[in-house]
C-alpha positions as CSV (number, residue, x, y, z in Angstrom):
1,M,-57.5,-33.6,-7.1
2,S,-57.3,-30.0,-7.8
3,T,-55.2,-29.4,-4.8
4,F,-52.8,-32.1,-5.8
5,G,-52.5,-31.0,-9.3
6,L,-51.5,-27.4,-8.2
7,S,-48.9,-28.8,-5.7
8,S,-47.4,-30.7,-8.5
9,A,-47.3,-27.8,-10.8
10,A,-45.7,-25.4,-8.0
11,F,-43.1,-28.4,-7.5
12,A,-42.3,-28.6,-11.2
13,I,-41.8,-24.8,-11.7
14,S,-39.4,-24.8,-8.5
15,A,-37.4,-27.5,-9.6
16,S,-37.0,-26.3,-13.0
17,Y,-36.0,-23.0,-11.8
18,F,-33.5,-24.6,-9.3
19,S,-32.0,-26.8,-12.0
20,S,-31.6,-23.8,-14.4
21,S,-30.1,-21.6,-11.6
22,F,-27.7,-24.3,-10.7
23,F,-26.3,-24.9,-14.3
24,R,-26.1,-21.3,-14.8
25,A,-24.1,-20.9,-11.8
26,R,-21.6,-23.6,-13.0
27,N,-21.3,-22.0,-16.3
28,S,-20.6,-18.5,-14.9
29,K,-18.6,-16.9,-12.3
30,T,-19.3,-17.1,-8.7
31,L,-21.3,-14.1,-7.6
32,L,-19.7,-12.3,-4.8
33,P,-21.2,-9.5,-2.5
34,F,-21.2,-6.0,-3.9
35,N,-18.5,-5.0,-1.6
36,F,-16.1,-7.7,-2.0
37,R,-12.5,-6.6,-2.8
38,N,-9.5,-8.8,-3.9
39,P,-6.7,-8.3,-1.8
40,L,-4.1,-9.0,-4.6
41,R,-5.8,-6.3,-6.9
42,C,-5.1,-2.7,-6.7
43,Y,-7.7,0.0,-5.8
44,S,-7.7,3.5,-5.5
45,P,-9.5,4.1,-2.1
46,P,-11.2,7.5,-1.9
47,S,-9.7,8.4,1.4
48,F,-6.7,6.6,2.9
49,R,-7.0,6.8,6.8
50,H,-3.8,7.0,8.8
51,L,-5.5,5.4,11.9
52,S,-2.2,4.9,14.0
53,R,0.0,7.7,12.6
54,K,-1.5,10.5,14.4
55,L,1.0,10.2,17.3
56,H,4.2,10.7,15.3
57,P,4.1,11.7,11.9
58,V,7.1,11.2,9.5
59,K,7.0,13.3,6.6
60,A,8.6,12.7,3.2
61,T,8.4,15.4,0.6
62,V,8.8,14.7,-3.1
63,L,10.0,17.4,-5.0
64,Q,10.0,17.5,-8.8
65,E,13.0,19.4,-10.4
66,N,14.0,19.0,-13.9
67,E,12.2,15.6,-14.0
68,E,14.4,14.5,-11.2
69,E,12.7,12.7,-8.1
70,E,14.2,13.9,-4.7
71,V,12.9,12.4,-1.6
72,V,13.7,14.4,1.6
73,V,13.3,12.5,4.7
74,E,12.5,14.0,8.2
75,K,14.7,12.1,10.7
76,S,14.2,11.9,14.4
77,F,18.0,12.9,15.2
78,P,20.8,14.8,13.3
79,T,22.9,12.2,11.5
80,K,26.3,13.3,12.9
81,S,25.3,14.6,16.2
82,L,23.9,13.2,19.6
83,P,20.1,13.7,20.0
84,G,19.4,16.9,21.9
85,N,16.2,17.7,24.2
86,E,13.6,17.1,21.7
87,I,13.0,13.4,22.6
88,E,9.7,12.4,21.4
89,E,7.0,11.1,23.9
90,V,6.4,7.3,23.4
91,R,2.7,7.7,24.4
92,E,0.6,10.7,24.9
93,S,-1.1,9.1,28.4
94,R,2.6,8.9,29.5
95,A,3.3,12.5,29.3
96,N,2.3,13.5,32.7
97,S,3.2,10.2,34.5
98,P,6.0,10.1,37.2
99,S,8.1,7.9,35.1
100,S,8.2,10.3,32.2
101,G,11.4,12.0,32.9
102,L,13.1,8.5,33.5
103,E,11.9,7.6,30.1
104,R,13.2,10.6,28.5
105,W,16.6,9.8,29.9
106,V,16.3,6.2,28.9
107,I,15.5,7.2,25.4
108,K,18.4,9.5,25.2
109,V,20.7,7.1,26.1
110,E,19.3,4.6,23.6
111,Q,19.7,7.0,20.9
112,S,23.0,8.0,21.8
113,V,24.4,4.5,21.9
114,N,22.6,3.5,18.5
115,I,24.3,6.8,17.0
116,F,27.6,6.1,18.4
117,L,27.6,2.5,16.9
118,T,26.3,3.7,13.6
119,D,28.8,6.3,13.2
120,S,31.4,3.9,14.0
121,V,30.3,1.5,11.3
122,I,30.3,4.0,8.8
123,K,33.8,5.3,9.4
124,I,35.0,1.6,8.9
125,L,32.8,1.5,5.6
126,D,34.2,4.8,4.4
127,T,37.8,3.7,5.1
128,L,37.5,0.4,3.2
129,Y,35.0,1.4,0.4
130,H,35.8,5.1,-0.4
131,D,36.1,4.2,-4.1
132,R,34.1,1.1,-4.6
133,D,30.5,1.9,-4.5
134,Y,29.0,-1.4,-5.7
135,A,30.9,-3.4,-3.1
136,R,30.0,-0.9,-0.4
137,F,26.4,-1.2,-1.6
138,F,26.4,-5.0,-1.3
139,V,27.9,-5.0,2.2
140,L,25.2,-2.4,3.1
141,E,22.3,-4.2,1.7
142,T,23.5,-7.4,3.4
143,I,23.5,-5.6,6.5
144,A,20.3,-3.5,6.2
145,R,18.1,-6.7,5.6
146,V,19.1,-8.4,8.9
147,P,17.1,-6.7,11.5
148,Y,13.8,-7.6,9.9
149,F,15.0,-11.2,10.3
150,A,15.7,-10.6,13.9
151,F,12.4,-8.9,14.5
152,I,10.4,-11.8,12.9
153,S,12.0,-14.2,15.0
154,V,11.4,-12.5,18.2
155,L,7.8,-11.8,17.4
156,H,7.4,-15.6,16.6
157,M,8.6,-16.3,19.9
158,Y,6.1,-13.9,21.4
159,E,3.2,-15.5,19.1
160,S,4.4,-19.0,20.4
161,F,4.1,-17.9,24.0
162,G,0.9,-16.2,23.4
163,W,2.3,-12.9,24.8
164,W,1.9,-10.7,21.4
165,R,0.2,-11.5,18.3
166,R,0.2,-8.6,15.9
167,A,0.1,-10.0,12.0
168,D,0.7,-6.6,10.8
169,Y,4.2,-6.3,12.2
170,L,5.0,-9.9,10.7
171,K,3.7,-8.7,7.4
172,V,5.5,-5.4,7.2
173,H,8.7,-6.9,8.4
174,F,8.6,-9.5,6.0
175,A,7.7,-7.2,3.0
176,E,10.9,-5.1,4.1
177,S,13.1,-7.9,4.2
178,W,11.9,-9.0,0.8
179,N,12.5,-5.3,-0.5
180,E,16.0,-5.5,0.8
181,M,16.7,-8.8,-0.5
182,H,16.1,-7.6,-4.1
183,H,18.4,-4.7,-3.3
184,L,21.0,-7.2,-2.5
185,L,20.2,-9.1,-5.7
186,I,20.6,-5.9,-7.7
187,M,24.0,-5.3,-6.4
188,E,25.1,-8.8,-7.0
189,E,24.2,-8.4,-10.5
190,L,26.3,-5.5,-10.7
191,G,29.3,-7.1,-9.4
192,G,29.3,-5.9,-5.8
193,N,30.0,-9.5,-4.3
194,S,32.7,-10.4,-6.9
195,W,35.7,-10.4,-4.4
196,W,35.8,-12.8,-1.4
197,F,36.6,-10.4,1.3
198,D,33.7,-8.2,0.7
199,R,31.4,-11.3,0.9
200,F,33.3,-12.6,4.0
201,L,33.0,-9.2,5.8
202,A,29.4,-8.6,5.0
203,Q,28.3,-12.2,6.0
204,H,30.2,-12.1,9.3
205,I,28.9,-8.5,10.2
206,A,25.5,-9.8,9.2
207,I,25.7,-12.8,11.9
208,F,26.8,-10.5,14.5
209,Y,24.3,-8.0,13.8
210,Y,21.4,-10.6,13.9
211,F,22.2,-11.8,17.3
212,M,22.8,-8.2,18.6
213,T,19.5,-7.0,17.0
214,V,17.7,-10.0,18.8
215,F,19.1,-9.2,22.1
216,I,18.3,-5.4,21.9
217,Y,14.6,-6.2,20.3
218,A,13.8,-8.5,23.2
219,L,14.8,-6.0,25.7
220,S,13.7,-2.7,24.0
221,P,12.0,-2.9,20.8
222,R,12.0,1.1,20.6
223,M,15.9,1.0,20.8
224,A,16.1,-1.7,18.0
225,Y,13.8,0.1,15.6
226,H,15.7,3.3,16.3
227,F,18.9,1.4,15.4
228,S,17.5,0.3,12.2
229,E,16.2,3.7,11.5
230,C,19.9,5.0,11.8
231,V,21.0,2.3,9.3
232,E,18.3,2.9,6.9
233,S,19.1,6.7,7.1
234,H,22.7,6.2,6.3
235,A,21.6,4.0,3.4
236,F,19.5,6.8,2.0
237,E,22.2,9.3,2.1
238,T,24.8,7.1,0.8
239,Y,22.5,6.3,-2.3
240,D,21.2,10.1,-2.6
241,K,25.1,11.2,-2.7
242,F,25.9,8.6,-5.3
243,I,23.1,9.5,-7.5
244,R,24.3,13.0,-7.5
245,A,27.8,12.3,-8.3
246,Q,27.1,9.6,-11.1
247,G,23.7,10.4,-12.4
248,D,24.8,11.3,-16.0
249,E,26.8,8.0,-16.1
250,L,23.9,5.7,-14.6
251,K,21.5,7.2,-17.3
252,K,23.8,5.8,-20.1
253,K,23.7,2.2,-18.5
254,P,20.9,-0.4,-18.9
255,A,18.8,-1.4,-15.7
256,P,19.6,-5.0,-14.3
257,E,17.1,-7.5,-15.1
258,V,16.0,-8.4,-11.5
259,A,15.4,-4.6,-11.0
260,I,13.0,-4.4,-14.1
261,K,11.3,-7.6,-12.7
262,Y,11.0,-6.4,-9.0
263,Y,9.8,-2.9,-9.6
264,T,7.6,-3.4,-12.7
265,G,6.1,-6.9,-12.2
266,D,2.5,-7.8,-12.1
267,D,2.3,-8.8,-8.5
268,L,3.4,-5.8,-6.4
269,Y,1.6,-6.7,-3.1
270,L,4.7,-7.0,-1.2
271,F,6.0,-3.9,-2.7
272,D,3.1,-1.8,-1.3
273,E,3.1,-3.7,2.0
274,F,6.5,-2.3,3.1
275,Q,5.6,1.4,2.4
276,T,3.2,1.9,5.6
277,D,3.1,5.5,4.9
278,R,1.5,5.3,1.6
279,A,-1.8,4.1,0.1
280,P,-1.4,0.7,-1.8
281,C,-0.7,1.2,-5.5
282,S,0.3,5.0,-5.1
283,R,3.8,4.4,-6.1
284,R,4.7,2.5,-9.3
285,P,8.3,2.9,-10.5
286,K,9.4,3.5,-14.2
287,I,12.7,1.7,-14.8
288,E,14.5,2.7,-18.2
289,N,18.1,2.9,-17.1
290,L,20.4,2.1,-14.0
291,Y,19.7,5.8,-12.9
292,D,15.9,4.9,-12.3
293,V,16.9,1.7,-10.4
294,F,19.2,3.8,-7.9
295,V,16.4,6.5,-7.7
296,N,13.8,4.0,-6.6
297,I,16.3,2.0,-4.2
298,R,16.9,5.6,-2.5
299,A,13.1,6.1,-2.4
300,D,12.8,2.5,-0.9
301,E,15.3,3.5,1.7
302,A,13.2,6.5,2.7
303,E,10.0,4.3,3.3
304,H,12.2,2.2,5.5
305,C,13.0,5.2,7.6
306,K,9.5,6.3,8.0
307,T,8.3,2.7,9.0
308,M,11.2,2.4,11.5
309,K,10.1,5.8,13.0
310,A,6.7,4.7,13.4
311,C,7.6,1.3,14.9
312,Q,9.2,3.3,17.9
313,T,5.7,4.0,19.2
314,H,4.8,0.8,20.6
315,G,1.6,-0.9,18.7
316,N,1.7,1.8,16.3
317,L,2.5,-0.2,13.0
318,R,-0.3,-0.9,10.5
319,S,-0.3,-2.8,7.3
320,P,-0.9,-0.6,4.3
321,H,-3.7,-3.1,3.2
322,S,-5.3,-3.0,6.8
323,Y,-6.6,0.3,6.1
324,Q,-8.8,-0.6,3.3
325,D,-12.4,-1.1,4.2
326,D,-12.6,-4.7,3.8
327,G,-15.7,-5.4,6.1
328,I,-13.6,-6.9,8.9
329,E,-14.9,-4.2,11.4
330,D,-18.4,-5.4,10.7
331,M,-17.4,-9.0,12.1
332,P,-15.9,-8.7,15.7
333,G,-16.5,-12.4,16.1
334,C,-13.7,-13.1,13.5
335,M,-11.2,-10.7,15.2
336,I,-8.5,-12.6,17.5
337,P,-7.9,-11.1,20.8
338,E,-4.2,-9.7,21.1
339,A,-2.0,-9.7,23.9
340,D,0.2,-6.5,24.3
341,C,3.5,-6.4,25.6
342,E,6.8,-4.4,25.1
343,G,10.0,-6.4,25.3
344,F,10.8,-9.6,26.8
345,V,11.0,-8.5,30.3
346,D,7.5,-6.7,30.2
347,C,6.1,-10.0,28.5
348,I,7.1,-12.1,31.3
349,K,5.9,-9.5,33.9
350,K,2.4,-9.1,32.3
351,S,2.1,-12.9,32.0
352,F,2.6,-13.2,35.7
353,T,0.2,-10.4,36.4
354,S,-2.6,-11.5,34.0
355,S,-2.4,-15.0,35.5
356,Q,-2.6,-13.8,39.2
357,V,-5.6,-11.7,38.1
358,K,-7.3,-14.6,36.8
359,Q,-6.7,-16.6,39.8
360,N,-8.2,-13.7,41.9
361,R,-11.2,-13.7,39.7
362,D,-11.7,-17.5,40.1
363,V,-11.7,-17.3,43.6
């Protein structure tokens, strides 16, 4: 009897403890691990590790002078001249390979073609829009967002075939297109698309540019990313020139509503996502007038230049939110193995090679 009584008492105590814990858990917030981090919330990490930027860093210096922010972008080529002998190596391991000399020549040809095409388009825009700034910005932003659509399309094709699965590329390119879309909305609110000819020209150039970028990106992602760097570099210089010439007038005009919502909204996850050389939450714009809007658009173009520069090294792009210590490294079983290839031809070649290796192993 005594043993039965002790067991009953222990059962009653455990049941009461379980029921009280259950109802207490229902009436309170869910307890999370001490190292849990909400991906939608901003943190200030003590150290932001540039894991994959050691190969080809792209520097941006922010200078403060008379309360005006000036962004200086280090580019991989002179804007109005063909690339010289300072052609960067794509991989450190390829520096001493027999094909390094041929690869330098290929890179030089790719960059020369890109700069020639970019300068040709710039001359056309200078002729048509030398005194119509907002219309020029509308055309420029319509064109500038197209490459990111093309990149995502080709990456989805690779993913469908199981050739190359890199979520960071899809995330960053979508965030870049989201940023450019808001630039376009700002220019539309300022009246840049008021004339039908500007809309007709921008839309038809965008269609041609999309298919051209898909073709180039499938053959040589490095060339496609460099061409996009050329376009973003021209956009940066265009806005910088406009700010210096019209700065005083812009400070007297109100900021568009779409710009205020985009730059000062509550959810800035995608705003942080396309700035791959910055820690999340490290840049929070202040929008008080139209001048602040164009200063931030110029800074956005500088960030696009740095991201496109990093993408020219295969496999070098990382999402800014991937640098945070979220515990994924401690769970290797959750990681998805990634195929790795560079361009459509390389993907097909490696797919056949891997299948032959697999057959030889089976035999």
